[in-house]
C-alpha positions in Angstrom: 47.8 21.3 -1.9 47.8 18.6 -4.7 50.6 16.4 -5.2 50.8 16.7 -8.7 53.4 13.3 -8.9 50.8 11.5 -7.5 49.3 8.9 -10.2 47.7 5.4 -10.1 49.7 2.4 -10.2 48.7 -1.3 -10.2 50.4 -3.5 -7.5 50.1 -7.3 -6.8 51.8 -9.8 -4.8 54.3 -12.5 -6.1 51.4 -15.4 -7.0 48.8 -12.8 -8.2 46.2 -13.9 -5.8 45.8 -10.1 -4.7 46.1 -7.1 -6.7 45.8 -3.5 -5.7 46.0 -0.1 -6.8 47.5 2.9 -5.2 47.5 6.6 -6.2 50.9 7.6 -4.8 54.0 9.6 -5.4 56.3 6.7 -6.6 59.4 8.4 -7.2 60.2 9.0 -3.6 60.4 6.1 -1.3 61.8 5.5 2.5 63.3 2.6 4.3 63.5 2.1 8.4 65.9 0.1 10.0 63.8 -1.0 12.8 63.7 -4.8 13.2 60.3 -5.7 11.3 61.6 -3.4 8.3 64.9 -4.4 8.2 63.5 -8.3 8.1 60.6 -7.2 5.6 62.9 -4.9 3.7 60.0 -2.6 2.2 60.5 0.4 0.2 57.6 2.7 1.5 55.7 5.9 0.5 52.8 7.3 2.2 49.7 8.3 0.5 45.9 8.5 2.2 44.1 5.2 3.0 41.4 5.8 0.6 43.9 5.6 -2.2 44.5 2.3 -1.9 42.1 -0.3 -3.2 42.4 -3.9 -3.2 40.9 -4.8 -6.8 41.2 -8.6 -6.5 41.8 -10.9 -3.4 40.3 -9.2 -0.3 40.0 -12.4 1.2 43.5 -13.4 0.4 45.0 -11.1 2.7 46.6 -11.8 5.9 47.6 -9.0 8.3 50.2 -8.6 11.1 51.0 -5.8 13.6 47.3 -4.5 14.6 48.4 -1.4 16.6 47.4 2.2 16.4 50.0 3.0 14.7 48.9 0.7 11.7 48.4 -3.0 10.3 50.6 -4.5 7.6 49.0 -6.4 4.9 50.7 -9.3 3.2 49.3 -12.2 0.7 48.5 -15.1 2.9 49.8 -17.8 0.1 53.2 -16.0 -1.0 53.6 -13.8 2.0 54.5 -10.9 0.0 54.3 -7.4 2.1 51.6 -5.1 0.0 50.7 -2.5 2.4 50.0 -1.0 5.8 47.3 1.3 7.1 46.9 3.2 10.2 46.9 6.5 12.1 49.9 8.6 13.4 49.6 12.4 14.1 53.0 13.1 13.5 52.3 12.4 9.7 49.0 14.0 9.4 46.6 11.2 10.7 45.3 8.4 8.5 47.5 7.1 6.2 48.4 4.2 3.8 52.2 3.0 3.5 52.8 1.4 0.0 55.5 -0.9 -0.3 56.7 0.4 -3.8 58.5 -3.1 -4.5 54.9 -4.3 -4.8 53.9 -2.0 -7.6 54.0 -3.7 -11.2 54.9 -0.3 -12.9 57.7 0.6 -10.6 61.4 0.1 -10.6 62.8 0.5 -7.3 66.1 1.3 -8.4 64.5 4.6 -10.0 63.1 5.8 -6.8 64.9 8.2 -4.5 65.3 7.2 -1.2 65.2 8.4 2.5 66.0 6.5 5.3 64.8 6.5 9.0 66.4 5.5 12.4 63.6 3.6 14.0 65.7 1.0 15.3 66.7 3.3 18.0 63.5 5.4 18.2 65.1 8.2 16.3 62.3 9.6 14.7 63.4 13.1 15.6 66.2 12.7 13.5 64.1 12.9 10.4 65.0 11.4 6.9 68.5 11.0 5.8 69.9 10.6 2.5 71.8 7.9 3.8 71.1 4.9 5.7 71.4 4.9 9.6 73.9 2.2 10.7 72.3 -0.9 12.6 73.8 -1.0 16.0 72.8 -2.7 19.3 
């Protein structure tokens, strides 16, 4: 089944050292309350890894979190988190999660957002239309 809302979007870091393109449905995103996502504050959306392409500055990327679940990619100059790539069987295998806030033609205020309770490893609850509380 083809996602008819998916289209190619340009993206970049703040300083312009890295640019990329992502073919993605940017109308819907998600946020997580895990400790990493709380500090990064990304608004993510999932696509296939081959649909995210660095168009400038591949050597200017740095990464964090090299785990089987995924690796996050940042500009090593300005620190902006752009996307992650990894493999999770629960979401269909290989994936890329694009930070919609790094896309140049998207207004994050216009994105329908779902929330995940990663802080409590409560993935089985699924996404919620309202944020989960951040509690100890």
